[in-house]
ZAMARGU-4260 file (C-alpha; in steps of 0.2 Angstrom, whole numbers, plus 5000, padded with zeros to 4 digits):
<rodrens>
0) 5056/4822/5100 | 5071/4818/5091 | 5086/4824/5103 | 5098/4836/5095 | 5114/4826/5095
5) 5104/4815/5082 | 5097/4829/5073 | 5116/4835/5070 | 5121/4818/5064 | 5107/4818/5052
10) 5113/4835/5045 | 5129/4828/5043 | 5123/4813/5034 | 5114/4826/5023 | 5130/4838/5019
15) 5140/4822/5017 | 5125/4816/5004 | 5124/4832/4994 | 5144/4833/4992 | 5147/4815/4985
20) 5129/4811/4981 | 5122/4793/4983 | 5118/4778/4974 | 5106/4771/4984 | 5087/4775/4989
25) 5087/4780/5006 | 5076/4765/5014 | 5091/4754/5006 | 5104/4765/5016 | 5110/4761/5034
30) 5101/4771/5047 | 5106/4774/5066 | 5102/4760/5077 | 5083/4761/5084 | 5079/4774/5069
35) 5062/4775/5063 | 5064/4778/5043 | 5051/4789/5043 | 5056/4799/5057 | 5072/4801/5046
40) 5062/4806/5031 | 5053/4820/5039 | 5067/4827/5046 | 5072/4827/5027 | 5057/4834/5022
45) 5060/4848/5034 | 5077/4854/5030 | 5080/4869/5021 | 5082/4865/5001 | 5098/4872/4992
50) 5087/4882/4980 | 5086/4901/4986 | 5071/4909/4987 | 5067/4921/4972 | 5064/4939/4977
55) 5050/4947/4970 | 5039/4962/4974 | 5022/4956/4977 | 5011/4958/4993 | 5003/4945/5002
60) 4985/4947/5005 | 4978/4937/4987 | 4975/4921/4979 | 4987/4926/4966 | 5004/4928/4978
65) 5019/4916/4972 | 5022/4909/4988 | 5036/4900/4990 | 5040/4895/5008 | 5024/4888/5018
70) 5022/4888/5038 | 5012/4875/5044 | 5000/4883/5060 | 5009/4901/5058 | 5002/4908/5071
75) 5008/4896/5082 | 5027/4895/5080 | 5039/4884/5091 | 5054/4875/5091 | 5046/4862/5081
80) 5037/4873/5068 | 5047/4889/5070 | 5042/4902/5059 | 5052/4917/5049 | 5070/4918/5052
85) 5068/4902/5065 | 5057/4911/5078 | 5046/4902/5091 | 5035/4914/5098 | 5023/4924/5089
90) 5029/4942/5096 | 5048/4937/5092 | 5041/4931/5071 | 5034/4949/5072 | 5052/4956/5079
95) 5059/4946/5066 | 5052/4955/5051 | 5051/4973/5059 | 5061/4978/5047 | 5065/4964/5033
100) 5051/4965/5019 | 5061/4951/5011 | 5052/4935/5004 | 5053/4924/5020 | 5042/4938/5030
105) 5031/4941/5016 | 5030/4922/5016 | 5025/4921/5032 | 5013/4934/5034 | 5003/4927/5016
110) 5003/4906/5026 | 4995/4916/5039 | 4982/4923/5025 | 4980/4904/5020 | 4977/4899/5036
115) 4963/4909/5041 | 4946/4901/5037 | 4932/4911/5029 | 4919/4895/5034 | 4921/4898/5051
120) 4910/4912/5051 | 4894/4908/5059 | 4878/4910/5048 | 4869/4924/5061 | 4849/4919/5060
125) 4842/4932/5072 | 4849/4950/5075 | 4865/4957/5068 | 4872/4966/5084 | 4887/4974/5073
130) 4900/4988/5071 | 4903/5000/5058 | 4924/5002/5056 | 4924/5016/5044 | 4943/5017/5042
135) 4956/5007/5044 | 4964/5012/5062 | 4945/5010/5068 | 4946/4990/5059 | 4963/4986/5065
140) 4956/4990/5085 | 4942/4981/5083 | 4953/4965/5077 | 4964/4967/5093 | 4949/4968/5104
145) 4941/4951/5098 | 4938/4944/5114 | 4930/4958/5122 | 4919/4961/5107 | 4914/4944/5108
150) 4909/4947/5125 | 4902/4961/5123 | 4887/4948/5111 | 4894/4960/5096 | 4894/4945/5080
155) 4893/4956/5065 | 4905/4968/5058 | 4904/4979/5042 | 4919/4989/5032 | 4927/4989/5015
160) 4942/4995/5006 | 4944/5012/5003 | 4941/5021/4985 | 4951/5035/4984 | 4948/5051/4973
165) 4961/5064/4982 | 4977/5067/4977 | 4976/5055/4962 | 4975/5057/4945 | 4960/5045/4943
170) 4952/5037/4956 | 4958/5019/4962 | 4955/5008/4978 | 4968/5006/4993 | 4974/4993/5005
175) 4963/4979/4992 | 4976/4964/5002 | 4975/4972/5018 | 4956/4972/5017 | 4956/4955/5012
180) 4965/4950/5025 | 4955/4959/5039 | 4940/4952/5031 | 4947/4934/5035 | 4953/4939/5051
185) 4935/4941/5055 | 4925/4927/5046 | 4939/4915/5055 | 4933/4923/5071 | 4916/4918/5068
190) 4908/4935/5063 | 4898/4940/5049 | 4908/4953/5035 | 4897/4966/5028 | 4910/4973/5015
195) 4905/4991/5011 | 4919/4997/4998 | 4921/5014/5007 | 4919/5028/4994 | 4912/5042/5007
200) 4928/5049/5016 | 4929/5068/5022 | 4933/5078/5007 | 4934/5061/4995 | 4916/5062/4988
205) 4918/5074/4971 | 4913/5062/4958 | 4899/5053/4950 | 4895/5036/4953 | 4897/5029/4937
210) 4916/5032/4936 | 4917/5020/4953 | 4908/5005/4942 | 4923/4995/4939 | 4929/4997/4957
215) 4910/4989/4964 | 4909/4977/4951 | 4927/4970/4956 | 4924/4969/4976 | 4907/4960/4973
220) 4920/4946/4965 | 4931/4950/4979 | 4915/4948/4991 | 4911/4930/4983 | 4927/4924/4985
225) 4928/4930/5002 | 4910/4924/5006 | 4905/4937/5016 | 4888/4936/5022 | 4883/4952/5014
230) 4890/4965/5000 | 4886/4984/4998 | 4884/4994/4984 | 4895/5008/4991 | 4894/5018/5009
235) 4883/5035/5008 | 4877/5028/4988 | 4868/5045/4988 | 4880/5056/4994 | 4891/5059/4978
240) 4891/5070/4963 | 4874/5062/4957 | 4855/5069/4960 | 4844/5058/4968 | 4835/5053/4955
245) 4851/5047/4946 | 4857/5039/4958 | 4842/5029/4959 | 4843/5023/4942 | 4862/5020/4946
250) 4858/5007/4961 | 4847/4997/4949 | 4857/4999/4935 | 4871/4990/4947 | 4861/4977/4953
255) 4859/4962/4941 | 4877/4964/4936 | 4882/4963/4954 | 4871/4947/4957 | 4882/4940/4942
260) 4897/4941/4954 | 4890/4938/4969 | 4877/4926/4977 | 4875/4933/4995 | 4864/4947/5002
265) 4866/4964/4994 | 4864/4980/5002 | 4861/4997/5000 | 4869/5009/5011 | 4861/5027/5009
270) 4863/5042/5019 | 4849/5049/5032 | 4842/5059/5019 | 4840/5044/5007 | 4830/5034/5020
275) 4820/5046/5027 | 4816/5058/5015 | 4821/5055/4997 | 4819/5036/4995 | 4828/5027/4984
280) 4823/5013/4973 | 4828/4997/4981 | 4819/4985/4972 | 4830/4968/4971 | 4839/4972/4984
285) 4840/4961/5000 | 4843/4974/5012 | 4846/4994/5016 | 4858/5000/5029 | 4854/5017/5034
290) 4866/5029/5041 | 4859/5034/5057 | 4857/5052/5064 | 4873/5056/5077 | 4864/5055/5095
295) 4864/5070/5103 | 4860/5075/5121 | 4843/5080/5118 | 4832/5068/5122 | 4816/5075/5112
300) 4826/5075/5097 | 4833/5057/5097 | 4816/5051/5103 | 4809/5060/5086 | 4823/5051/5079
305) 4820/5033/5085 | 4800/5036/5080 | 4804/5041/5063 | 4819/5030/5058 | 4810/5013/5065
310) 4792/5019/5055 | 4805/5022/5038 | 4811/5002/5042 | 4793/4995/5041 | 4787/5008/5026
315) 4803/5004/5014 | 4799/4982/5019 | 4782/4988/5012 | 4787/4996/4999 | 4800/4985/4992
320) 4795/4968/4998 | 4812/4960/4992 | 4821/4970/5006 | 4822/4957/5020 | 4834/4966/5033
325) 4834/4985/5038 | 4851/4989/5047 | 4855/5005/5057 | 4873/5011/5055 | 4884/5022/5061
330) 4875/5024/5079 | 4887/5034/5090 | 4886/5050/5101 | 4901/5060/5099 | 4912/5064/5112
335) 4927/5077/5102 | 4944/5075/5098 | 4940/5067/5080 | 4951/5080/5069 | 4949/5069/5053
340) 4930/5074/5050 | 4933/5092/5055 | 4914/5097/5051 | 4909/5090/5066 | 4920/5102/5074
345) 4911/5116/5064 | 4896/5110/5069 | 4900/5113/5089 | 4906/5127/5086 | 4888/5133/5077
350) 4879/5125/5092 | 4886/5134/5104 | 4883/5150/5097 | 4863/5144/5098 | 4869/5139/5118
355) 4866/5120/5112 | 4881/5105/5109 | 4884/5093/5096 | 4896/5081/5110 | 4889/5068/5123
360) 4899/5065/5140 | 4898/5047/5146 | 4882/5048/5156 | 4874/5058/5139 | 4880/5042/5129
365) 4875/5029/5142 | 4857/5037/5142 | 4855/5039/5123 | 4860/5021/5121 | 4847/5015/5134
370) 4833/5027/5122 | 4840/5018/5107 | 4840/5000/5113 | 4822/5004/5120 | 4814/5013/5104
375) 4823/5006/5091 | 4833/4991/5091 | 4818/4978/5094 | 4811/4985/5076 | 4828/4983/5067
380) 4835/4968/5060 | 4855/4974/5061 | 4863/4987/5073 | 4880/4991/5069 | 4890/5007/5081
385) 4903/5017/5075 | 4917/5013/5084 | 4930/5028/5078 | 4940/5037/5086 | 4930/5050/5097
390) 4912/5040/5094 | 4918/5024/5101 | 4907/5017/5115 | 4923/5005/5121 | 4929/5005/5137
395) 4916/5019/5142 | 4900/5016/5153 | 4887/5015/5137 | 4896/4997/5134 | 4889/4990/5148
400) 4871/4994/5142 | 4877/4989/5123 | 4881/4972/5131 | 4867/4969/5140 | 4856/4970/5125
405) 4868/4960/5114 | 4869/4947/5122 | 4852/4945/5127 | 4843/4947/5107 | 4855/4939/5096
410) 4868/4924/5091 | 4885/4925/5103 | 4900/4920/5096 | 4911/4907/5102 | 4927/4909/5108
415) 4943/4904/5099 | 4960/4901/5103 | 4966/4913/5090 | 4957/4927/5095 | 4966/4933/5108
420) 4983/4934/5095 | 4979/4948/5086 | 4984/4958/5100 | 5000/4952/5099 | 5012/4969/5100
425) 5017/4973/5081 | 5006/4960/5073 | 4993/4971/5065 | 5005/4983/5060 | 5018/4972/5050
430) 5004/4964/5042 | 4999/4982/5035 | 5015/4987/5032 | 5019/4971/5023 | 5004/4972/5011
435) 5004/4990/5008 | 5014/4998/4996 | 5021/5017/4997 | 5007/5025/4990 | 4995/5018/4999
440) 5004/5018/5016 | 4999/5039/5011 | 4986/5037/5003 | 4975/5024/5017 | 4961/5032/5026
445) 4969/5031/5044 | 4966/5044/5059 | 4984/5043/5064 | 4989/5051/5045 | 4976/5058/5038
450) 4976/5077/5032 | 4961/5086/5028 | 4970/5096/5014 | 4987/5100/5012 | 4985/5114/5021
455) 4983/5105/5035 | 4963/5109/5034 | 4968/5128/5034 | 4960/5138/5018 | 4979/5145/5016
460) 4994/5137/5018 | 5003/5141/5035 | 5021/5150/5036 | 5030/5161/5047 | 5022/5175/5039
465) 5004/5168/5038 | 5005/5157/5053 | 4992/5144/5058 | 4984/5140/5076 | 4996/5142/5092
470) 5006/5151/5077 | 5011/5136/5070 | 5022/5140/5054 | 5022/5122/5043 | 5011/5109/5037
475) 5017/5096/5049 | 5019/5109/5064 | 4996/5113/5061 | 4994/5097/5058 | 5002/5092/5077
480) 4993/5105/5086 | 4978/5097/5075 | 4978/5081/5084 | 4982/5089/5100 | 4971/5100/5102
485) 4956/5098/5088 | 4941/5107/5094 | 4952/5123/5098 | 4963/5123/5082 | 4947/5122/5071
490) 4936/5134/5081 | 4951/5146/5078 | 4949/5140/5056 | 4930/5145/5056 | 4934/5161/5066
495) 4950/5166/5052 | 4942/5157/5037 | 4925/5164/5035 | 4926/5165/5017 | 4925/5145/5019
</rodrens>
């Protein structure tokens, strides 16, 4: 390593050279005694130039980003390889850019994006043991937990960019750069990715499929560039305004256009209805990833669902021979506390009226998981468990049940030095803040910020004269109470908004 006194001497030489010029090439100039000219050239090459960085408004997370300052090994800063503002530790780099979105910090984030290698994904040949991550907070949490997920035997993930129809004049995608980033994070760690453009969020389905053609085909091209293992023609494709027969025609019209842009396996992700009752035309598709019914604390109901889904899986393969894989997605129980999909709270309130329940405690979740792995898992090619708030198995007893079966039937991903880095405090939040614009931050489906309606999920605007639950008198006040007391809040709403 070159000592600091020598570095200072070299900087002085460089400053003098800059001021008075130099008629001779470096090789012909005198060097310090015992100094290798290669070392000198390396230091000169690493010295910042006098050319200032050009400020711009581009966001990192795409191939078109105009990178000016490239950081080598950006996830491993050190004294010899400093990050932005000279930081030498990853967490310190995040702090240095905490309130700074100037080009140097954005260039560092883009250097991380370019550092991530999509070819590191393992080509899974057995069961796809996966997670379904329908909102960005679920994706973020999974990235932080990569070492734990690998130890559980998880080898695949399913998620994709939000397609928003609420609060906008025309449908649009949200968080394109950020979702590319997360795809690369998981692929670099070895996971197989099923890229699912997500048009189906609570209160966000009031459009026809043909209005979303552009987004589907654009992301088919993105999937090709990102080398994802699977690409899915929308989440809950039969849940939009189209009739089932029109949906069936649409997925067939889209298939050749998708295959023009994407060379991997193409999937359809229908609702339970589109898998069990009203079958779509899956001809030509490589896989069908059906949403599964919510597992509830009812042994007979769960057993019936498992048997029905496995029979339907075989029927789909028989009826549509090109289908190679059947996935069950959104596998979960519900434990309460999820205030975005408020319909589940309403379902629970209705269930309680008939002395029933949609909620599962820890032991009930364990029993449902055991039954799934016994009756359905052996016959299904891929199982994708929901880890959304209120549904997740993470750090609950059922995680051990899942771990036992995943590790015994499926490829286990090797650990990498970078796996643990995504839990670095503030790192993922920084990446999100730098890759999203202000409107995207408002529109993206994040359970920490999502508002069901402009009226905090109520059928009226809460004011002092017309207060909501717990006496809340504004949308913000009501939403804070909604988050803290979701079930009680929603049951109050059911009682006072009967016209809905």
